[in-house]
N, C-alpha and C positions, 0 to 999 in steps of 0.2 A: 692567123692569120700570118701570110707573107708580111718581109721588112720593109719595102716599099707600105705597104698600107700601113704599119704599125709611125711610120716616117710619116705618114700625109694625117694619118688620125693625129696624131703626135701635133704639129701644127695644124691642123683645127681645129688643136682644141685654143693654141695658144692663137687666135685666128679669133676665137669665140668672144679677146679682149679687146681686141684693135678694131679701131674705127676708120669709115672714111677707104670704099673698094681699093681705091689707085695705091695709098698708104699703107693700106692694109699690105699688097701681093706683092707689094716692093718690099718690107720686112719679113712674112714667110721667106721668101725666096731668097737673103739675105741666113734668116738661117738655116735656112735648105745647108745651102753654100757649104757654110759652120760647120756643121754636124758630119754633112758627105766628108769636107777638106780634115775636120778631125778625124775622124772613123780611117782617113788612109796615111798619118801622119803616126799616129799613137796604134793602132794596127795592122797597117801595110796594107790597105784592102777596106773594099768599103760593102764588102758584104755582111750575109744575113747576120754571122756574130758580133760581125766588128759592130754595125750601124746600132744595134741594141744595144753593148754596154755604151754606146756614146749616147745614144736618148736616154739611158738610164741611172745617166750623170746627171745631165743638163739644166735639170731644174724643173719644179713641177711649171703645169702651162701660164699658169697666173705671172708668176714672178717674173718667169722671160719676158712675159709681155710687156710688165712693167717695167723693166729695168730700158726696154728700147719707147716708152712710153714717161720717162723721170724729167721731171722742170714742162713736160709739159700740160698744161690748165685748159678745163673746157673752155671756159669762163676765162680774158684777160684779166693776169691782176687790175686791170685798170678800171674797168667796170663791173668788179666787186661792190662795190660805194653802192653802184646801183643799182643794183640784187633788191635790197630790200628797201629801198628808196619807191621806186618806181610800184615795187609790189603793195607798200602800204598805201598808194597813189589811189592802187585801183582798188583798193576790197575797202577802200574808203567811200572811196566812189560803191561797192556794192554792199554797204550797208546802211547807204544813203536810202540805195532801191531799197530793200527791204525791210525798211521801216516805215516806207510809204508804202509796200505795196498791203504789212501785215492790220495801217492807218484803213485803208479805202480802198481793202477787203475784195480788191482786184486785179488782177493779170494786166501786163501792159509793157509794150517793144523800145525799149531805147536806142532804137538802130541807129548803126551795125552791132551796137555793146553788149546789149544782152539783152533775154526776155525776162523778163520772172512774171511766176506764175500770182496766181493767190496763193496767201501765205495765213497757215493759225501760227499764235507764238510758238507752239513746239516746232512746227514747220522748219521755222523762221533762226533756231536757236540750231535744229541741225543742218540747217538751209547753210549758215554764216564759216563751217571748219573747212566747209567744202567748197565755198567760193574762196578762200583765203589758198587752202594748198591747189584748186587752179590759178589764179590773181600769181600764181608766187612761178605753178608748170608755163607758164604764157610764157614773163618775165624773164627765165631760167629758158628757156629756145628762144626767143628774141634775141639775148647776147648773148649765145650758145653758136648760133649763125652766125653774128658780128662778129664775136672769135674768129671761128677758119672763115669768112670772107677773108683774113688779113688787113682789109680796108682801115682808114683812120677815117672814124668815124665818131665825132663828136654828138654824143646827147647833150640833150636840155639836163640846165641841174633844178630843180623847182628847190625855193626854201621854205617854203611852208612843212614842209614833210623831218620826219628828227633826225638830224644829224648822230648817226650811229656813234662814229669814232668821235664825238666830243661829246658826250653823254656822260656824268663818272658816275661811278658807281654806286649808291644806295650805303648811307654809314649810321654804323645804328648814335643816336642822340639820346640827350633826354627831353627828343622831343614824343619818342615812340614810346617812354615809360609814362607819360603825363596818359596818352591818348590809351595808353591800358589803361592807367588809373579810372579814368573817366568812360568809357566805357565797361569796365568793372562793373562798376558802379552802374551804370545804367544798365546793364544786362539784369543784374540782382536784380535790381527792386524792378523791371518789367515781368522778371522772374517770382519771386513774392509780389506778388499783381495776380499774376497770371494761375499762381497756387491758393491763393485766397479767393477769387472772382470765375474759376476757369477762364477769363477772357484780357481782352488790354484796352479796348475798346467799347467805350461810354460815350452812351448823349447826353446824359447829367450823371457825374459819380457825387457820391452819395457815398459817405462808408458809411449808413445806417443801411439806407436802401438803393444802392447807382439802379440809372437805367443802363441797359445794355444798349448798346450801336447794333448787336447783332444777333442772333439766335445763336442759341444754341453749342448746335454742331458747328456749322459755320462758323462763329466764333472762334472754336477751340480748336478744329481748320488753321487762319489764317492768325489768330493768335502765336503757335506755337511755329507757323514758320517765317513768324515775326523774329520772335524768340531763336530761331536758327540766322539770321541771317546776323544779330546784336552778337549773339558766340562767337560766331563767325567771323566776323570781326575783330572780338575780341583775344581769340584762338590766335592772328593773324598778326594783330601789335604786339603779345607775348612772345608771341615767334621771333619777331626782330629785334629782339630787345638783345640776342639773343646769337641771332646769325644776320648776314645782308644777302642773304643768298635768293633771287630772283624766284628762288622755285615756289617759295614760300607767297608771292606774290601770285603766283601763276594758281598755288589751289586753293588762295583764298578766291580770282575768279570765279577759277570755275565752280567752287561751292556756290559764292553770287550768283549766279547765275540760275545752276542748278533750284536753286531755291527759289526764285525772281520767275520763274519758270511755273512753275511748281504754283508761286501763287497769281500770276495769271491768269492761273486754271478755275480759280476759283468763280464762281459766277455769283452776282449780286443779287437778279431776280428774285426774292423769295427770301434772302440773309438777311434783308436786313428783322431788325424788332424794336422799328421803329416806326411810323404812318409818314409814306413821301406817293407824295402824287407819279401816277404811275409815267405822266410823260418825261417828267425830271433825272426816273432810274437810266434811261440808257443816255442821260450828259451826263451822268453822275461817274456811271462805269464806264464812258468812253474816258472822263477827263482822267480816274484813276488809271486810266489802259497807259492811256500816252504817261502820265510824269511812270512810271514804272518801266516804256520803252523808254523812254529817254534816260533811266538807269542804268537800262539794260544794254541800250548802249556803251556808254562811257565804260564800263564793266568790261565788253568784248572790243574796244578800243585800245583800251588795258592789258586786256589780257591778249591781245594781236603783238605792245608793240615789247613786253616782257618778256612773247617765247624771242621773236625776231629779234631782239637784245641779247637774249643765252645762247639763241643761235652764230651772235657777231662774235660775244664771248669766246664760244667757243671757237669757231674758225681761226682765230685772230691765236688763242693758243696751240 
């Protein structure tokens, strides 16, 4: 490869790490000039061998580009606080629309904001992380364009979102110990009942002849899922006694959401062991689904908040 081609290839590699056509061309022209000048000063000419030696000592393309980009931000520091606040606002809207789409079991359009397809529980749980990433990307793009415009843009600052820099980190306290003791007792009691009767749900509880609410198979599955939720909460409180890391909250939220999604997939029709009028079953099922959806929505909001706080803490560090 001729040395001129090597120089152009080297400059092209550097250009991959630079943004903005005019700025990139200006920086590459400056680097080309420096390399040619250095070759003449150190080796007496800009011949092939001289240029190749200079290129080999000039530095890796990425490091060279970073030197020219040092001190420049993709998003201006003045807009850093807006990134997660606006993302949280958009995701809250997405979350509300998702819950509505699951509840009404219909697709609808909120023009020009979003199109919500018809979703079941599992599809909604898979959709929400994608919606969060899309909201984060949209806000990042807007703030990046504002930063690159160089204009002094005053953005609105809604007060109903979380002030991330005003949130104090979680601290270990006696409350965690008491909560762990209570949850451990509840979980142990539930486990003992399950081991003895094979279920946690009774239409009438009698030590000698209890009347089960669910049939054997569905009752066992639903009870195991509920025990899983209790166990996850217990383990989470136990870990919080020794660490204040928000990753504990994230892991607990994810585990609870997975178990709730499995619980929501359990059909009620044919699962009951007690006689219930057929017309009441859809109403009972709707009430249970809405209750579990509210719990899932609270967990999803808490999960996003903890992820945002973790990202904010990392940025500050």
